[in-house]
N, CA, C and O atoms as a Tinker XYZ file with bonds, in Angstrom:
   516  protein
     1  N    109.122000  -11.876000  -20.283000    73     2
     2  CA   108.048000  -11.891000  -21.260000    64     1     3
     3  C    106.952000  -10.932000  -20.809000    63     2     4     5
     4  O    106.602000  -10.890000  -19.629000    81     3
     5  N    106.417000  -10.168000  -21.747000    73     3     6
     6  CA   105.377000   -9.188000  -21.437000    64     5     7
     7  C    104.074000   -9.893000  -21.087000    63     6     8     9
     8  O    103.736000  -10.942000  -21.636000    81     7
     9  N    103.368000   -9.287000  -20.166000    73     7    10
    10  CA   102.065000   -9.778000  -19.757000    64     9    11
    11  C    101.052000   -9.499000  -20.876000    63    10    12    13
    12  O    101.073000   -8.424000  -21.474000    81    11
    13  N    100.175000  -10.456000  -21.157000    73    11    14
    14  CA    99.177000  -10.271000  -22.205000    64    13    15
    15  C     98.176000   -9.207000  -21.762000    63    14    16    17
    16  O     97.604000   -9.287000  -20.675000    81    15
    17  N     97.977000   -8.208000  -22.625000    73    15    18
    18  CA    97.050000   -7.119000  -22.330000    64    17    19
    19  C     96.116000   -6.908000  -23.503000    63    18    20    21
    20  O     96.176000   -7.625000  -24.502000    81    19
    21  N     95.257000   -5.922000  -23.371000    73    19    22
    22  CA    94.330000   -5.584000  -24.448000    64    21    23
    23  C     95.107000   -5.067000  -25.657000    63    22    24    25
    24  O     96.269000   -4.679000  -25.535000    81    23
    25  N     94.461000   -5.065000  -26.821000    73    23    26
    26  CA    95.095000   -4.587000  -28.037000    64    25    27
    27  C     95.486000   -3.119000  -27.947000    63    26    28    29
    28  O     94.998000   -2.380000  -27.092000    81    27
    29  N     96.362000   -2.720000  -28.831000    73    27    30
    30  CA    96.826000   -1.339000  -28.874000    64    29    31
    31  C     95.790000   -0.504000  -29.619000    63    30    32    33
    32  O     95.434000   -0.835000  -30.750000    81    31
    33  N     95.301000    0.572000  -29.006000    73    31    34
    34  CA    94.302000    1.399000  -29.693000    64    33    35
    35  C     94.916000    2.128000  -30.885000    63    34    36    37
    36  O     96.103000    2.455000  -30.884000    81    35
    37  N     94.112000    2.369000  -31.872000    73    35    38
    38  CA    94.567000    3.053000  -33.077000    64    37    39
    39  C     94.920000    4.505000  -32.734000    63    38    40    41
    40  O     94.082000    5.227000  -32.194000    81    39
    41  N     96.149000    4.942000  -33.041000    73    39    42
    42  CA    96.516000    6.329000  -32.740000    64    41    43
    43  C     95.849000    7.285000  -33.728000    63    42    44    45
    44  O     95.463000    6.889000  -34.829000    81    43
    45  N     95.722000    8.525000  -33.326000    73    43    46
    46  CA    95.156000    9.518000  -34.234000    64    45    47
    47  C     96.051000   10.753000  -34.266000    63    46    48    49
    48  O     96.801000   11.026000  -33.328000    81    47
    49  N     95.952000   11.486000  -35.361000    73    47    50
    50  CA    96.693000   12.727000  -35.517000    64    49    51
    51  C     95.850000   13.871000  -34.954000    63    50    52    53
    52  O     94.634000   13.745000  -34.803000    81    51
    53  N     96.500000   14.964000  -34.651000    73    51    54
    54  CA    95.748000   16.108000  -34.113000    64    53    55
    55  C     94.816000   16.710000  -35.158000    63    54    56    57
    56  O     93.895000   17.451000  -34.817000    81    55
    57  N     95.052000   16.395000  -36.429000    73    55    58
    58  CA    94.187000   16.912000  -37.493000    64    57    59
    59  C     93.034000   15.969000  -37.821000    63    58    60    61
    60  O     92.160000   16.319000  -38.614000    81    59
    61  N     93.020000   14.782000  -37.225000    73    59    62
    62  CA    91.954000   13.817000  -37.501000    64    61    63
    63  C     90.617000   14.292000  -36.957000    63    62    64    65
    64  O     90.544000   14.980000  -35.939000    81    63
    65  N     89.570000   13.908000  -37.660000    73    63    66
    66  CA    88.208000   14.134000  -37.189000    64    65    67
    67  C     87.855000   13.032000  -36.203000    63    66    68    69
    68  O     88.378000   11.921000  -36.293000    81    67
    69  N     86.977000   13.336000  -35.270000    73    67    70
    70  CA    86.505000   12.375000  -34.277000    64    69    71
    71  C     85.151000   11.845000  -34.756000    63    70    72    73
    72  O     84.252000   12.621000  -35.082000    81    71
    73  N     85.015000   10.521000  -34.797000    73    71    74
    74  CA    83.741000    9.919000  -35.188000    64    73    75
    75  C     82.837000    9.827000  -33.965000    63    74    76    77
    76  O     83.280000    9.447000  -32.881000    81    75
    77  N     81.564000   10.181000  -34.149000    73    75    78
    78  CA    80.611000   10.197000  -33.034000    64    77    79
    79  C     79.267000    9.656000  -33.503000    63    78    80    81
    80  O     78.698000   10.159000  -34.472000    81    79
    81  N     78.762000    8.642000  -32.826000    73    79    82
    82  CA    77.415000    8.152000  -33.118000    64    81    83
    83  C     76.409000    9.149000  -32.553000    63    82    84    85
    84  O     76.553000    9.607000  -31.420000    81    83
    85  N     75.389000    9.485000  -33.344000    73    83    86
    86  CA    74.346000   10.369000  -32.823000    64    85    87
    87  C     72.999000    9.649000  -32.688000    63    86    88    89
    88  O     72.005000   10.242000  -32.271000    81    87
    89  N     72.987000    8.367000  -33.047000    73    87    90
    90  CA    71.787000    7.546000  -32.828000    64    89    91
    91  C     72.222000    6.154000  -32.367000    63    90    92    93
    92  O     73.317000    5.692000  -32.687000    81    91
    93  N     71.353000    5.507000  -31.619000    73    91    94
    94  CA    71.622000    4.122000  -31.206000    64    93    95
    95  C     71.620000    3.209000  -32.425000    63    94    96    97
    96  O     72.373000    2.237000  -32.475000    81    95
    97  N     70.773000    3.519000  -33.411000    73    95    98
    98  CA    70.713000    2.714000  -34.625000    64    97    99
    99  C     72.054000    2.742000  -35.366000    63    98   100   101
   100  O     72.480000    1.730000  -35.922000    81    99
   101  N     72.713000    3.897000  -35.372000    73    99   102
   102  CA    74.020000    4.000000  -36.026000    64   101   103
   103  C     75.049000    3.130000  -35.313000    63   102   104   105
   104  O     75.852000    2.452000  -35.954000    81   103
   105  N     75.020000    3.154000  -33.996000    73   103   106
   106  CA    75.956000    2.342000  -33.220000    64   105   107
   107  C     75.723000    0.856000  -33.469000    63   106   108   109
   108  O     76.676000    0.096000  -33.640000    81   107
   109  N     74.464000    0.444000  -33.491000    73   107   110
   110  CA    74.142000   -0.958000  -33.762000    64   109   111
   111  C     74.534000   -1.337000  -35.194000    63   110   112   113
   112  O     75.091000   -2.409000  -35.431000    81   111
   113  N     74.241000   -0.453000  -36.137000    73   111   114
   114  CA    74.605000   -0.702000  -37.533000    64   113   115
   115  C     76.109000   -0.835000  -37.713000    63   114   116   117
   116  O     76.576000   -1.645000  -38.514000    81   115
   117  N     76.871000   -0.031000  -36.959000    73   115   118
   118  CA    78.331000   -0.099000  -37.010000    64   117   119
   119  C     78.808000   -1.477000  -36.547000    63   118   120   121
   120  O     79.679000   -2.086000  -37.168000    81   119
   121  N     78.225000   -1.957000  -35.450000    73   119   122
   122  CA    78.605000   -3.281000  -34.935000    64   121   123
   123  C     78.255000   -4.375000  -35.941000    63   122   124   125
   124  O     79.031000   -5.310000  -36.141000    81   123
   125  N     77.086000   -4.257000  -36.574000    73   123   126
   126  CA    76.687000   -5.231000  -37.601000    64   125   127
   127  C     77.662000   -5.200000  -38.778000    63   126   128   129
   128  O     78.078000   -6.247000  -39.274000    81   127
   129  N     78.024000   -3.996000  -39.221000    73   127   130
   130  CA    78.955000   -3.854000  -40.344000    64   129   131
   131  C     80.335000   -4.378000  -39.972000    63   130   132   133
   132  O     81.018000   -4.986000  -40.796000    81   131
   133  N     80.738000   -4.142000  -38.742000    73   131   134
   134  CA    82.042000   -4.628000  -38.270000    64   133   135
   135  C     82.089000   -6.157000  -38.310000    63   134   136   137
   136  O     83.132000   -6.743000  -38.599000    81   135
   137  N     80.959000   -6.796000  -38.021000    73   135   138
   138  CA    80.902000   -8.258000  -38.018000    64   137   139
   139  C     80.916000   -8.836000  -39.434000    63   138   140   141
   140  O     81.376000   -9.959000  -39.640000    81   139
   141  N     80.412000   -8.072000  -40.411000    73   139   142
   142  CA    80.295000   -8.617000  -41.761000    64   141   143
   143  C     81.290000   -8.032000  -42.768000    63   142   144   145
   144  O     81.561000   -8.651000  -43.797000    81   143
   145  N     81.834000   -6.853000  -42.481000    73   143   146
   146  CA    82.720000   -6.191000  -43.444000    64   145   147
   147  C     83.792000   -5.372000  -42.721000    63   146   148   149
   148  O     83.962000   -4.184000  -42.999000    81   147
   149  N     84.504000   -6.000000  -41.806000    73   147   150
   150  CA    85.463000   -5.289000  -40.950000    64   149   151
   151  C     86.539000   -4.545000  -41.742000    63   150   152   153
   152  O     86.847000   -3.396000  -41.424000    81   151
   153  N     87.110000   -5.172000  -42.756000    73   151   154
   154  CA    88.164000   -4.510000  -43.523000    64   153   155
   155  C     87.645000   -3.278000  -44.250000    63   154   156   157
   156  O     88.311000   -2.243000  -44.279000    81   155
   157  N     86.460000   -3.387000  -44.835000    73   155   158
   158  CA    85.869000   -2.247000  -45.535000    64   157   159
   159  C     85.489000   -1.137000  -44.559000    63   158   160   161
   160  O     85.594000    0.045000  -44.887000    81   159
   161  N     85.054000   -1.511000  -43.375000    73   159   162
   162  CA    84.711000   -0.515000  -42.360000    64   161   163
   163  C     85.974000    0.195000  -41.869000    63   162   164   165
   164  O     85.933000    1.389000  -41.572000    81   163
   165  N     87.087000   -0.521000  -41.781000    73   163   166
   166  CA    88.361000    0.109000  -41.406000    64   165   167
   167  C     88.783000    1.131000  -42.456000    63   166   168   169
   168  O     89.313000    2.187000  -42.109000    81   167
   169  N     88.558000    0.835000  -43.728000    73   167   170
   170  CA    88.843000    1.799000  -44.792000    64   169   171
   171  C     87.940000    3.025000  -44.675000    63   170   172   173
   172  O     88.376000    4.154000  -44.900000    81   171
   173  N     86.676000    2.787000  -44.321000    73   171   174
   174  CA    85.743000    3.897000  -44.107000    64   173   175
   175  C     86.234000    4.768000  -42.953000    63   174   176   177
   176  O     86.207000    5.995000  -43.043000    81   175
   177  N     86.680000    4.135000  -41.874000    73   175   178
   178  CA    87.223000    4.871000  -40.718000    64   177   179
   179  C     88.363000    5.786000  -41.162000    63   178   180   181
   180  O     88.399000    6.965000  -40.810000    81   179
   181  N     89.293000    5.229000  -41.941000    73   179   182
   182  CA    90.434000    6.011000  -42.418000    64   181   183
   183  C     89.973000    7.218000  -43.232000    63   182   184   185
   184  O     90.486000    8.322000  -43.049000    81   183
   185  N     89.016000    7.016000  -44.122000    73   183   186
   186  CA    88.506000    8.097000  -44.969000    64   185   187
   187  C     87.815000    9.158000  -44.122000    63   186   188   189
   188  O     88.077000   10.350000  -44.281000    81   187
   189  N     86.940000    8.729000  -43.229000    73   187   190
   190  CA    86.129000    9.669000  -42.454000    64   189   191
   191  C     86.934000   10.451000  -41.419000    63   190   192   193
   192  O     86.571000   11.581000  -41.091000    81   191
   193  N     88.001000    9.883000  -40.907000    73   191   194
   194  CA    88.791000   10.612000  -39.915000    64   193   195
   195  C     89.751000   11.607000  -40.562000    63   194   196   197
   196  O     90.200000   12.545000  -39.904000    81   195
   197  N     90.069000   11.416000  -41.838000    73   195   198
   198  CA    91.039000   12.290000  -42.494000    64   197   199
   199  C     90.370000   13.376000  -43.344000    63   198   200   201
   200  O     90.714000   14.551000  -43.224000    81   199
   201  N     89.426000   12.995000  -44.194000    73   199   202
   202  CA    88.794000   13.979000  -45.086000    64   201   203
   203  C     87.329000   13.625000  -45.333000    63   202   204   205
   204  O     86.961000   13.256000  -46.448000    81   203
   205  N     86.492000   13.735000  -44.300000    73   203   206
   206  CA    85.099000   13.318000  -44.427000    64   205   207
   207  C     84.257000   14.178000  -45.368000    63   206   208   209
   208  O     83.219000   13.726000  -45.853000    81   207
   209  N     84.693000   15.413000  -45.633000    73   207   210
   210  CA    83.908000   16.287000  -46.501000    64   209   211
   211  C     84.435000   16.318000  -47.938000    63   210   212   213
   212  O     84.033000   17.169000  -48.731000    81   211
   213  N     85.332000   15.391000  -48.269000    73   211   214
   214  CA    85.836000   15.290000  -49.645000    64   213   215
   215  C     84.910000   14.376000  -50.428000    63   214   216   217
   216  O     84.798000   13.184000  -50.139000    81   215
   217  N     84.252000   14.950000  -51.419000    73   215   218
   218  CA    83.360000   14.139000  -52.248000    64   217   219
   219  C     84.174000   13.380000  -53.289000    63   218   220   221
   220  O     85.118000   13.906000  -53.879000    81   219
   221  N     83.778000   12.129000  -53.495000    73   219   222
   222  CA    84.432000   11.271000  -54.481000    64   221   223
   223  C     83.327000   10.474000  -55.167000    63   222   224   225
   224  O     82.712000    9.615000  -54.535000    81   223
   225  N     83.062000   10.742000  -56.454000    73   223   226
   226  CA    81.957000   10.076000  -57.144000    64   225   227
   227  C     81.984000    8.560000  -56.963000    63   226   228   229
   228  O     83.024000    7.915000  -57.094000    81   227
   229  N     80.815000    8.018000  -56.660000    73   227   230
   230  CA    80.675000    6.583000  -56.483000    64   229   231
   231  C     81.085000    6.071000  -55.118000    63   230   232   233
   232  O     80.834000    4.910000  -54.795000    81   231
   233  N     81.717000    6.919000  -54.304000    73   231   234
   234  CA    82.167000    6.490000  -52.984000    64   233   235
   235  C     81.573000    7.355000  -51.872000    63   234   236   237
   236  O     81.003000    6.837000  -50.911000    81   235
   237  N     81.709000    8.665000  -52.007000    73   235   238
   238  CA    81.291000    9.571000  -50.942000    64   237   239
   239  C     80.757000   10.859000  -51.553000    63   238   240   241
   240  O     81.432000   11.496000  -52.362000    81   239
   241  N     79.543000   11.241000  -51.165000    73   239   242
   242  CA    78.931000   12.440000  -51.725000    64   241   243
   243  C     77.795000   12.909000  -50.825000    63   242   244   245
   244  O     77.312000   12.175000  -49.962000    81   243
   245  N     77.385000   14.150000  -51.052000    73   243   246
   246  CA    76.246000   14.715000  -50.323000    64   245   247
   247  C     74.975000   14.201000  -50.972000    63   246   248   249
   248  O     74.841000   14.232000  -52.196000    81   247
   249  N     74.050000   13.732000  -50.164000    73   247   250
   250  CA    72.756000   13.302000  -50.691000    64   249   251
   251  C     71.989000   14.532000  -51.168000    63   250   252   253
   252  O     72.306000   15.659000  -50.789000    81   251
   253  N     70.989000   14.305000  -51.991000    73   251   254
   254  CA    70.225000   15.413000  -52.564000    64   253   255
   255  C     68.758000   15.306000  -52.202000    63   254   256   257
   256  O     68.319000   14.347000  -51.566000    81   255
   257  N     68.023000   16.302000  -52.617000    73   255   258
   258  CA    66.585000   16.318000  -52.383000    64   257   259
   259  C     66.272000   16.388000  -50.905000    63   258   260   261
   260  O     66.933000   17.106000  -50.155000    81   259
   261  N     65.265000   15.644000  -50.490000    73   259   262
   262  CA    64.825000   15.655000  -49.103000    64   261   263
   263  C     65.813000   15.049000  -48.127000    63   262   264   265
   264  O     65.655000   15.205000  -46.917000    81   263
   265  N     66.828000   14.360000  -48.627000    73   263   266
   266  CA    67.832000   13.741000  -47.753000    64   265   267
   267  C     69.102000   14.582000  -47.612000    63   266   268   269
   268  O     70.036000   14.167000  -46.926000    81   267
   269  N     69.153000   15.742000  -48.240000    73   267   270
   270  CA    70.378000   16.539000  -48.300000    64   269   271
   271  C     70.794000   17.156000  -46.973000    63   270   272   273
   272  O     71.967000   17.479000  -46.784000    81   271
   273  N     69.851000   17.324000  -46.055000    73   271   274
   274  CA    70.158000   18.032000  -44.811000    64   273   275
   275  C     69.899000   17.164000  -43.599000    63   274   276   277
   276  O     68.874000   16.489000  -43.508000    81   275
   277  N     70.841000   17.189000  -42.669000    73   275   278
   278  CA    70.687000   16.530000  -41.371000    64   277   279
   279  C     70.647000   17.640000  -40.316000    63   278   280   281
   280  O     71.556000   18.467000  -40.240000    81   279
   281  N     69.605000   17.649000  -39.520000    73   279   282
   282  CA    69.508000   18.620000  -38.438000    64   281   283
   283  C     69.883000   17.920000  -37.143000    63   282   284   285
   284  O     69.283000   16.914000  -36.765000    81   283
   285  N     70.893000   18.473000  -36.465000    73   283   286
   286  CA    71.366000   17.894000  -35.208000    64   285   287
   287  C     71.553000   19.014000  -34.201000    63   286   288   289
   288  O     72.271000   19.981000  -34.455000    81   287
   289  N     70.909000   18.877000  -33.070000    73   287   290
   290  CA    70.959000   19.867000  -31.999000    64   289   291
   291  C     70.657000   21.269000  -32.521000    63   290   292   293
   292  O     71.331000   22.239000  -32.174000    81   291
   293  N     69.632000   21.351000  -33.357000    73   291   294
   294  CA    69.157000   22.631000  -33.867000    64   293   295
   295  C     69.971000   23.233000  -35.000000    63   294   296   297
   296  O     69.656000   24.330000  -35.460000    81   295
   297  N     71.006000   22.548000  -35.463000    73   295   298
   298  CA    71.836000   23.067000  -36.556000    64   297   299
   299  C     71.726000   22.154000  -37.771000    63   298   300   301
   300  O     71.721000   20.929000  -37.651000    81   299
   301  N     71.637000   22.779000  -38.948000    73   299   302
   302  CA    71.567000   22.033000  -40.199000    64   301   303
   303  C     72.965000   21.765000  -40.741000    63   302   304   305
   304  O     73.839000   22.632000  -40.717000    81   303
   305  N     73.153000   20.544000  -41.230000    73   303   306
   306  CA    74.428000   20.117000  -41.811000    64   305   307
   307  C     74.134000   19.371000  -43.111000    63   306   308   309
   308  O     73.071000   18.768000  -43.258000    81   307
   309  N     75.068000   19.413000  -44.045000    73   307   310
   310  CA    74.944000   18.592000  -45.245000    64   309   311
   311  C     75.034000   17.125000  -44.830000    63   310   312   313
   312  O     75.879000   16.754000  -44.015000    81   311
   313  N     74.156000   16.291000  -45.398000    73   311   314
   314  CA    74.171000   14.849000  -45.094000    64   313   315
   315  C     74.953000   14.132000  -46.198000    63   314   316   317
   316  O     74.590000   14.182000  -47.374000    81   315
   317  N     76.012000   13.479000  -45.794000    73   315   318
   318  CA    76.860000   12.715000  -46.711000    64   317   319
   319  C     76.489000   11.234000  -46.662000    63   318   320   321
   320  O     75.938000   10.734000  -45.681000    81   319
   321  N     76.815000   10.559000  -47.758000    73   319   322
   322  CA    76.712000    9.100000  -47.789000    64   321   323
   323  C     78.057000    8.553000  -48.231000    63   322   324   325
   324  O     78.612000    8.969000  -49.247000    81   323
   325  N     78.572000    7.610000  -47.446000    73   323   326
   326  CA    79.805000    6.904000  -47.785000    64   325   327
   327  C     79.428000    5.454000  -48.061000    63   326   328   329
   328  O     78.768000    4.814000  -47.243000    81   327
   329  N     79.847000    4.937000  -49.213000    73   327   330
   330  CA    79.562000    3.544000  -49.582000    64   329   331
   331  C     80.755000    2.691000  -49.180000    63   330   332   333
   332  O     81.836000    2.822000  -49.756000    81   331
   333  N     80.566000    1.818000  -48.195000    73   331   334
   334  CA    81.691000    0.978000  -47.768000    64   333   335
   335  C     81.634000   -0.430000  -48.328000    63   334   336   337
   336  O     82.596000   -1.186000  -48.193000    81   335
   337  N     80.523000   -0.800000  -48.956000    73   335   338
   338  CA    80.419000   -2.095000  -49.626000    64   337   339
   339  C     79.362000   -1.964000  -50.710000    63   338   340   341
   340  O     78.823000   -0.878000  -50.926000    81   339
   341  N     79.063000   -3.060000  -51.392000    73   339   342
   342  CA    78.080000   -3.007000  -52.477000    64   341   343
   343  C     76.760000   -2.395000  -51.994000    63   342   344   345
   344  O     76.185000   -1.555000  -52.686000    81   343
   345  N     76.283000   -2.797000  -50.837000    73   343   346
   346  CA    75.040000   -2.249000  -50.302000    64   345   347
   347  C     75.235000   -1.415000  -49.052000    63   346   348   349
   348  O     74.337000   -0.666000  -48.668000    81   347
   349  N     76.394000   -1.526000  -48.404000    73   347   350
   350  CA    76.632000   -0.866000  -47.127000    64   349   351
   351  C     76.827000    0.638000  -47.249000    63   350   352   353
   352  O     77.566000    1.113000  -48.111000    81   351
   353  N     76.158000    1.378000  -46.377000    73   351   354
   354  CA    76.209000    2.834000  -46.424000    64   353   355
   355  C     76.372000    3.420000  -45.023000    63   354   356   357
   356  O     75.886000    2.864000  -44.038000    81   355
   357  N     77.061000    4.546000  -44.961000    73   355   358
   358  CA    77.151000    5.343000  -43.734000    64   357   359
   359  C     76.610000    6.723000  -44.079000    63   358   360   361
   360  O     77.066000    7.360000  -45.028000    81   359
   361  N     75.626000    7.182000  -43.296000    73   359   362
   362  CA    75.112000    8.537000  -43.447000    64   361   363
   363  C     75.663000    9.354000  -42.302000    63   362   364   365
   364  O     75.636000    8.927000  -41.148000    81   363
   365  N     76.161000   10.530000  -42.625000    73   363   366
   366  CA    76.805000   11.341000  -41.596000    64   365   367
   367  C     76.816000   12.814000  -41.991000    63   366   368   369
   368  O     76.517000   13.171000  -43.130000    81   367
   369  N     77.165000   13.655000  -41.030000    73   367   370
   370  CA    77.379000   15.084000  -41.251000    64   369   371
   371  C     78.740000   15.443000  -40.677000    63   370   372   373
   372  O     79.287000   14.717000  -39.848000    81   371
   373  N     79.278000   16.563000  -41.123000    73   371   374
   374  CA    80.609000   17.000000  -40.697000    64   373   375
   375  C     80.508000   18.327000  -39.949000    63   374   376   377
   376  O     79.893000   19.281000  -40.425000    81   375
   377  N     81.121000   18.366000  -38.774000    73   375   378
   378  CA    81.272000   19.607000  -38.023000    64   377   379
   379  C     82.756000   19.958000  -38.103000    63   378   380   381
   380  O     83.592000   19.212000  -37.592000    81   379
   381  N     83.097000   21.082000  -38.735000    73   379   382
   382  CA    84.515000   21.406000  -38.910000    64   381   383
   383  C     85.226000   21.714000  -37.599000    63   382   384   385
   384  O     84.585000   22.030000  -36.597000    81   383
   385  N     86.562000   21.620000  -37.608000    73   383   386
   386  CA    87.329000   21.965000  -36.408000    64   385   387
   387  C     87.140000   23.448000  -36.070000    63   386   388   389
   388  O     86.827000   24.261000  -36.939000    81   387
   389  N     87.335000   23.780000  -34.800000    73   387   390
   390  CA    87.233000   25.170000  -34.370000    64   389   391
   391  C     88.479000   25.552000  -33.579000    63   390   392   393
   392  O     89.165000   24.689000  -33.031000    81   391
   393  N     88.763000   26.844000  -33.523000    73   391   394
   394  CA    89.886000   27.340000  -32.735000    64   393   395
   395  C     91.224000   27.100000  -33.409000    63   394   396   397
   396  O     91.311000   26.532000  -34.498000    81   395
   397  N     92.275000   27.559000  -32.713000    73   395   398
   398  CA    93.640000   27.413000  -33.236000    64   397   399
   399  C     94.587000   27.041000  -32.101000    63   398   400   401
   400  O     94.292000   27.262000  -30.926000    81   399
   401  N     95.710000   26.483000  -32.471000    73   399   402
   402  CA    96.729000   26.140000  -31.481000    64   401   403
   403  C     96.212000   25.167000  -30.441000    63   402   404   405
   404  O     95.524000   24.199000  -30.766000    81   403
   405  N     96.552000   25.433000  -29.177000    73   403   406
   406  CA    96.137000   24.542000  -28.095000    64   405   407
   407  C     94.638000   24.599000  -27.830000    63   406   408   409
   408  O     94.076000   23.692000  -27.216000    81   407
   409  N     93.992000   25.668000  -28.294000    73   407   410
   410  CA    92.547000   25.804000  -28.100000    64   409   411
   411  C     91.754000   25.126000  -29.217000    63   410   412   413
   412  O     90.525000   25.189000  -29.236000    81   411
   413  N     92.454000   24.481000  -30.142000    73   411   414
   414  CA    91.791000   23.843000  -31.280000    64   413   415
   415  C     90.967000   22.639000  -30.831000    63   414   416   417
   416  O     91.435000   21.766000  -30.101000    81   415
   417  N     89.728000   22.631000  -31.296000    73   415   418
   418  CA    88.843000   21.478000  -31.085000    64   417   419
   419  C     88.789000   20.712000  -32.391000    63   418   420   421
   420  O     88.603000   21.316000  -33.448000    81   419
   421  N     88.947000   19.398000  -32.347000    73   419   422
   422  CA    88.922000   18.626000  -33.607000    64   421   423
   423  C     87.540000   18.664000  -34.253000    63   422   424   425
   424  O     86.523000   18.862000  -33.589000    81   423
   425  N     87.541000   18.468000  -35.559000    73   423   426
   426  CA    86.273000   18.337000  -36.266000    64   425   427
   427  C     85.596000   17.037000  -35.854000    63   426   428   429
   428  O     86.241000   16.119000  -35.346000    81   427
   429  N     84.290000   16.971000  -36.080000    73   427   430
   430  CA    83.543000   15.769000  -35.719000    64   429   431
   431  C     82.759000   15.259000  -36.910000    63   430   432   433
   432  O     82.258000   16.033000  -37.725000    81   431
   433  N     82.664000   13.949000  -36.996000    73   431   434
   434  CA    81.828000   13.288000  -37.980000    64   433   435
   435  C     80.654000   12.708000  -37.202000    63   434   436   437
   436  O     80.822000   11.794000  -36.395000    81   435
   437  N     79.468000   13.247000  -37.452000    73   435   438
   438  CA    78.260000   12.832000  -36.738000    64   437   439
   439  C     77.617000   11.688000  -37.503000    63   438   440   441
   440  O     76.957000   11.911000  -38.518000    81   439
   441  N     77.804000   10.471000  -37.024000    73   439   442
   442  CA    77.289000    9.292000  -37.734000    64   441   443
   443  C     75.839000    9.061000  -37.331000    63   442   444   445
   444  O     75.529000    8.727000  -36.187000    81   443
   445  N     74.969000    9.250000  -38.306000    73   443   446
   446  CA    73.531000    9.134000  -38.083000    64   445   447
   447  C     73.015000    7.719000  -38.357000    63   446   448   449
   448  O     72.107000    7.234000  -37.683000    81   447
   449  N     73.604000    7.079000  -39.346000    73   447   450
   450  CA    73.055000    5.790000  -39.788000    64   449   451
   451  C     74.158000    4.950000  -40.431000    63   450   452   453
   452  O     74.997000    5.463000  -41.170000    81   451
   453  N     74.138000    3.652000  -40.135000    73   451   454
   454  CA    75.035000    2.695000  -40.783000    64   453   455
   455  C     74.172000    1.516000  -41.199000    63   454   456   457
   456  O     73.505000    0.896000  -40.371000    81   455
   457  N     74.193000    1.219000  -42.478000    73   455   458
   458  CA    73.379000    0.128000  -43.032000    64   457   459
   459  C     74.275000   -0.876000  -43.731000    63   458   460   461
   460  O     75.169000   -0.494000  -44.487000    81   459
   461  N     74.041000   -2.153000  -43.486000    73   459   462
   462  CA    74.795000   -3.188000  -44.204000    64   461   463
   463  C     74.156000   -3.485000  -45.551000    63   462   464   465
   464  O     74.790000   -4.084000  -46.419000    81   463
   465  N     72.905000   -3.072000  -45.733000    73   463   466
   466  CA    72.201000   -3.214000  -47.000000    64   465   467
   467  C     71.807000   -1.850000  -47.530000    63   466   468   469
   468  O     71.840000   -0.861000  -46.798000    81   467
   469  N     71.444000   -1.795000  -48.774000    73   467   470
   470  CA    71.107000   -0.535000  -49.437000    64   469   471
   471  C     69.886000    0.116000  -48.779000    63   470   472   473
   472  O     68.841000   -0.528000  -48.686000    81   471
   473  N     69.983000    1.374000  -48.320000    73   471   474
   474  CA    68.834000    2.046000  -47.712000    64   473   475
   475  C     67.712000    2.250000  -48.733000    63   474   476   477
   476  O     67.968000    2.666000  -49.863000    81   475
   477  N     66.485000    1.962000  -48.340000    73   475   478
   478  CA    65.341000    2.098000  -49.243000    64   477   479
   479  C     65.172000    3.532000  -49.743000    63   478   480   481
   480  O     64.737000    3.746000  -50.875000    81   479
   481  N     65.508000    4.504000  -48.914000    73   479   482
   482  CA    65.302000    5.906000  -49.290000    64   481   483
   483  C     66.125000    6.331000  -50.504000    63   482   484   485
   484  O     65.780000    7.310000  -51.165000    81   483
   485  N     67.202000    5.616000  -50.807000    73   483   486
   486  CA    68.055000    5.989000  -51.937000    64   485   487
   487  C     67.923000    5.031000  -53.117000    63   486   488   489
   488  O     68.805000    4.968000  -53.973000    81   487
   489  N     66.827000    4.290000  -53.158000    73   487   490
   490  CA    66.599000    3.383000  -54.289000    64   489   491
   491  C     66.492000    4.196000  -55.576000    63   490   492   493
   492  O     66.025000    5.335000  -55.554000    81   491
   493  N     66.920000    3.619000  -56.694000    73   491   494
   494  CA    66.809000    4.329000  -57.982000    64   493   495
   495  C     65.380000    4.814000  -58.222000    63   494   496   497
   496  O     64.412000    4.132000  -57.887000    81   495
   497  N     65.273000    5.994000  -58.804000    73   495   498
   498  CA    63.964000    6.572000  -59.083000    64   497   499
   499  C     63.503000    7.549000  -58.008000    63   498   500   501
   500  O     62.534000    8.278000  -58.218000    81   499
   501  N     64.168000    7.576000  -56.877000    73   499   502
   502  CA    63.828000    8.543000  -55.825000    64   501   503
   503  C     64.716000    9.772000  -56.000000    63   502   504   505
   504  O     65.790000    9.689000  -56.596000    81   503
   505  N     64.270000   10.895000  -55.486000    73   503   506
   506  CA    65.002000   12.145000  -55.644000    64   505   507
   507  C     66.004000   12.320000  -54.506000    63   506   508   509
   508  O     65.725000   13.015000  -53.529000    81   507
   509  N     67.156000   11.698000  -54.631000    73   507   510
   510  CA    68.164000   11.805000  -53.564000    64   509   511
   511  C     69.502000   12.293000  -54.089000    63   510   512   513
   512  O     70.281000   12.837000  -53.307000    81   511
   513  N     69.809000   12.133000  -55.349000    73   511   514
   514  CA    71.114000   12.547000  -55.891000    64   513   515
   515  C     70.958000   13.431000  -57.073000    63   514   516
   516  O     71.952000   13.870000  -57.651000    81   515
């Protein structure tokens, strides 16, 4: 009989994007969302690792107005919002893959914010979309 060990980590493809927290608040928000909406967060993981820059109305899109740009380490990126539940949101930017062949670096999804409730900044009547 096999010895009981830790769970099997989720495998990834070489074309998958790597998710990266860029704020402590995002990491904490992820843990909160995992505790309250684990299945929906797993679906978000699948979407973000495969095609994070694919816009889909009502699910994933670039924010507009003053929220459209995320500056990280001196570089500007489009700020996306992914809706994983009725109020739950993930704000992130995408860094595309670089290089080719064995020198290829995977793309990265820079997770800035994870909210289990609707962010106030995107309330109806504000200039965000």
